[in-house]
N, C-alpha and C positions, 0 to 999 in steps of 0.2 A: 503494501501500498501503498503512495505515495504522497504531498504537503491537502493535494487536489482534492484528491479524496474523503479524506480528512474531513477539511473545508464544506465539502458533500453534506456531509451529514451532523458537520456546527450548522449548518443552512438550515437544512430542512430539520436540528433540533430549534430551531433561532422559533419556525412554523410551528411548531408542532406547540410550544412553552410563548407561546410568543405575549399571554396573558399576563406572566412573572413575573419576579422580577429579577433581570435578565444583567447581568454585569461580565466587563470579556473577563475579570476575574476571576470570576464565575466560570464562561464558558472557556477556558486554560484549563480550570484545574478538572472543568469534565471531562476531555479530550487527553489529558496529555503533557501538556501546551506549559510553557514561561509565558510568561504573560507578552514580552516583552519580541519573545518569535511571532504568540497568536498574531500578535497588531499587523505584521509583516505580511507573512502571509495569507490574512483576512484583506487587508487594505489592497494589495497587489490583488488580488481575486475582482475588489467588487466595486474599487477604485472609491471605497467607500471607512471613511473609521466605524468604528464597531460599534459607536456610540449613536452615530447616525445614518449607519445599517438599520440598528434596532425600530429609530428612532419612528426612518418611513416608512420602514416594512408593520410597522405601529400603523402610525396614521393611513399604510394603506387598508391599512383592517377597516378599521374606525370610517372611512369612505366608501368602502362594499355595504357598512354593519348600517348606515346613512340612508346609503338608497336601497335600502334591500331590504326595513325595514320600517317600526313608526318608535325603535325605540331613542327615552330624551338623549340629548346631546353632552346633557348631562355626565347619563347611565352612559349612556357609548365610552367616554371619556374617560371612568375611571374602568372602566370594562379589560379595556388595549390597555394598560397600564398609568395610563395619567396622573400626577396627585392633584391641577390644579387646573379650571374651564377656563381660565385666564391664559394657563398658558398655552394650551388645548385649543383651543383660538386660536391664538397669534399660532402659534407654527401651524398651523392649518391651511393658513394665507398664506401664512409664507412658502410652504411648498404650494396651492393650488389654484392664489391668486385669487377665494372667497371662504369666507366664511361657512363653515362647519354645513349653517339651514340654505343658503347659499346652492350651495351641493346639492339638500337635499329634494328641492326647490326646481333647481334643471335639471337635475337627472347625467352630468353631469358622468361623461363615457371617461377611464382613466386607465392608463398601461399596469399591470397584473402580472408583473415579470414570474414562473416559478422558480425554481433552485435550478431545473434542466437547460432553465432559457437564460437565466443567471452565470451560472462558467459557460456553456458556447458558447453566451457576450464576452468575457476574459477570453476560451483559445481565438476566438476572433480576428481580439486585439493584437492580443500575441501575436498570430499569423502575419498582422498587416504590419508593428510595432517595431516584434520580433526580427526584426532582419538582417543579421547575423547570428550567429551561436560563436558559445566559446564554450569549450572542451575548459574542465581546471584540471589543475595535477589535487596532488591532494600530497601533505605535507607535514610530520611532527617537528614544531621547535620548543629548545629546552627553555627554560625562566629567562627572561633578559632586562636591561636595564634601560630603561628612555629622560630624559634630561628634554627640556620646551622651556617652550608658551604655550599655555590653552586660554581659550575666552571660551565665555558659551554664548549658541546661540542666538539666544532668548535677545543678545540683541541685535543681529541679523544677522548673515550669514553673509553677510562684506565681515565679521571678527579673522573669519580661516585664511584671509588672504593682510589681517595687519598681526596672526601668531608668526606668520613666514617671516613676512615681511621683521619679525623682531628678532626673528634668531639668525636669521640671515645677519645681518647685523651685528651679530653677537656671535658670531660662530667662531672665531680666533680665537676668541677669549675661555673657549670652552674643552671642555681635556677629554677626547671624543673618542670611540674606542678603533671604532672607520672610519674615513673620511672625507670616505666616499657612498657612507649613504647616507642620509636622511628618513625620518618617518610622518603623516601626518596617520595622526591617531584619534578614530573617535571612539567616547566613552561612553557606553549607558549606562550602566551603572553606577552612577550617582546624580542627583540634578535632571533626570532623560523624564521627558513626558514627549509620549503622543498624540496628542491631542491640547496643541500645531505641535511639528516633529523640532525638537528641540533637544541640544549637547554641550556635551565639553568636546569641541577640539584642542590637541595640541600638535606643535612641528613642531619635532624635537627628533635628536640625534641616540645611539644607545653615549651610555655609560658605561664605568662599573656602580657598583657600588654605595663606595662611598668616594663618588667625590664632587669634590666643592663645588656648587653654583651658585647664580650669581645673583643678587636680588632682583625677585619676579624671578623665578623659574620655578615649574616643579620636575618631582621625579616620577617615577608609572615603571612600576617594577611589572610588570609582561609576565601574566606564570606558562608554566606551561602548556602545550594544547594542541591539536588536533588542527590546519587550516586547510580550504580549496582557496585557491590561491585563484585566480585571471589575471592574466597579461592584459594586460591597456596594452596599442598598438598607437601611436600616435602623441604627438606631445601636448596634444590639447587645447591646437588653436581651434578647435570642434567645435568643445568640449569633452571629447573621446573620456574623459573621465568621466563624466555623473553619466554618461547613458551605458557603463557596465554597471559604475552600481544598479542601476534601473533595469536592465538586463539581469543583476547575481539575483537582485530579491523581487523581482512580477516574474521572470521566466524562471531561470533555472532549479530556484528554490521552489517556489510552491512547486513545480511541476518533478522533482526530486528526491532522495528518500533518503536528507537528509535533516535535522534541527537542526536551526542556529544554538551550541552551546550554552547553556542559560548559566553555568557555573565560570564565562568569558565575553560576556557584555560589552563589546566591541569588534571594531573592525581597522584596521591602518592599509593605508596607504607606503609603500615601501620603495624608497626611491636610490635604484645604483648605478657605475657608473655609463647605464646605460640610459642613464636620461639624460636631455640634454634638451634643453625648450624651444633649442635654435631650430632645429634639427623635423623635419619633418616621421621623421623612424625614428626618433625615438621613442624608445618604450620604462612602465613601471608594472608594478600588481601589485595587486591589491589583496589582502588575506582576509578570512572571514568561519574564525572562529566554529568550527561542524561537526557532530559527531549523530554514526547512522539509527536511523529509526529502534533497528533492535537490539542497538549496544546499550 
């Protein structure tokens, strides 16, 4: 069984228990996912966060009940899991462009997508958008240490560039283990937020555990892990790195038999002698900690 087949089970479960309290933490627990992995896979398939999907599904159910019964709006509101009639009316109008009573009066038709149609839609998008395929290699790395400058993307993703500028302006003062390698480290274990997506990003280099650091620098011990490693071809002039990240989480992971390792909630960009942003033939690697489903 792969991740897509498990998400299919999740979608059917949501439809069956739509009137109960559903959170992505509960769903992740029921189906054996880490919360982080579950968010990544679910949003890749549905193009919605779990919270958004459940809310939209409930509103669709509410619309159907409105048009097929004479139940009061208040009863329908609470029946489909909303705790406030004001909130229900507002989000119903935001979603369908009219208040619930108007939808009933006009018998407005809406599109209700079955689970099968949702999955078919995902596969069609993959066929159109997944114009390339990268076969990862698998590699185990021992524990190592990086040090550098980190910022939280809650302040905007421009902080990633700021982290790199700070690192490069101070490289000569850092005692590096390898002067030809650098790391872009995405840390999802600390102050991670899935809605909206935000996390700590560090631009760093490998150092010894006891290497003295300059003021403002951070140190990260990267634990031993098994990785799926994806090689990026191109100097990122056309956004190649972002496209490969999109491929990994939108195409490869949902259709694979691998989990994101919940004990290693990070991924990182690895830059070595192959990387020269002046040349289109540059290469770098993206490391994603994973484990097989049966492991």
